[in-house]
N, C-alpha and C positions, 0 to 999 in steps of 0.2 A: 264672466266674460273678461273682466278687467285683468284678472290674474293670468288668463290664457294669453292675452295680447302682450301684457307686460313682460312676461318671461319667454315669449316666443316658442311655445311648445308646438311640436310638429306631429307627435304620435301620442294619442290620448286614449286611455281606457275609460269608458263612460257606460253607465248602466242604462237599461231601458226600464222606466219606472213602473212599480206596482202602484195601486191607488193610494197606499199609505206612505209613499215616499215622495221626495221632492221631484216635481215633474221636470225632467231634463229634455223633453222633446223640443221645446223652443230653442234651447241651447244647441241641440243636435242639428236642427235646421240651419241655425246661424253659422256654426263652425264647420259643418260637413264639407262645404265646397273648398275650404282653405286648409283643412287639417286632416291628417289620416286618423280616422276615428274607428275605434275597436270597441266591441261589446263582449260580455261574457257569453259563452256557449257551454251549457252544462254538459259535463261528462262524468258520470259516476258520482264520486264524493267531492269533486272539484269542478273546475271549468277551464276552458282554454279561451283565448281571445280569437275572435273572428272579425273581419272587416264589417262595419255597419253597412247594411244594404237592405232594400225593401224587396219583397214583402216580408213582414214579420209574422211568425207563427206562434200560437199559444202552446206552451209545453207544461211540464210538471210544475206544481206550485203556482200555476197561472202566470208564469213568466213568459214574456214575448221574446223571441229570438229570431234572427235571420237564419237562413239555411246554413248548414255546416260548411266549412271551407277547409281545404288542406293547404292553402297558400302559406308561405313562410311569413311570419309576423315579425316586424322589427322590434327593437327595444322600445318600450313606451317611456315617455318623458314624465307623464302625469297620469295619475289614476284618481278618478272622482268616484267615491264609494258611499253608498247609503248606509246610515246607521240608525239603530233604535236608541242608542245611548253611548256615552263616552265616559271613561273613568278618569281619575286624577293623573294618570300617566298618558293620557290622550290615546288610550287603546279602545278598540271597537267592541261595542256590545251589539251583536247582530241577531239573526233569527235562530242561532244555535246549531246550524249545520256545519259551520267551519269552512265553507267553500272558499271564501276570500282568504282565510288564513292559509289554507293548503296551497292556493294559487300563488300567493306572494312568497311563500316558503320555497316554491319550486323555481323561482327566478334566481338567476345568479347575479343580480344587480338590484338596486333599490331606487325605483322611481319616486318622485314626489307624490305624496298621498294627501288628498283632501277629503275629509268626511263632510257630508251634507245631511241635514235633518230639518224637518218641517217645524218642530217644536224643540226647544232646548231641553235636553235631558242629560245633564252633566253632574257627576258627583266628584268631589275632591278625593274620595276614598279610592284605594287601589283594589279593585275587585276583579280585574281580568287576569287571565293566565299568561304565562311567559310567551306562548305561541301566538297570542292575539295580535293582530296588526295594529300599528300605531300611526296616527296621522301627523302630518306636518302642520296642517291647518284644519280647523273645525269651523264650519259655517252653518248658521241658522238664519232665518229671515231677520233676526234681531241682533245678531252678534257674529263677530269673527274672532276666533281665538287661535293664535299661533303657538305651537309647542315650543317651550323653552328648551334649547339644546344644551 
């Protein structure tokens, strides 16, 4: 919450959590009235952003999503992304489907990206691929790591 207020982000991509991910629902409730909040909506091998709204529906992989929307979505300032692990280049180790990689590759701009994780799973080794997304900040309950530019 501190980073969102400090940098005055207006358009944020945030995920709706699975049981194994950092619970973002309290953050969603806090920031929703003040910030344009978008969440992933799965489409094929990637996703698009839709405005967060209730009700949420369970879909493939047990992911909860709002209904589809065809409204034009502005550029996001910040993306908060769940991870299973992070490598030495601050690149994402995810569930192996590549949805976030494809989504960010489709953008013609680079929002700030924050990775969040329940338990630190970080290796100094470079194990990710060139196309894997990279975080600006990596946050666990016990540490915050900023990527060296």
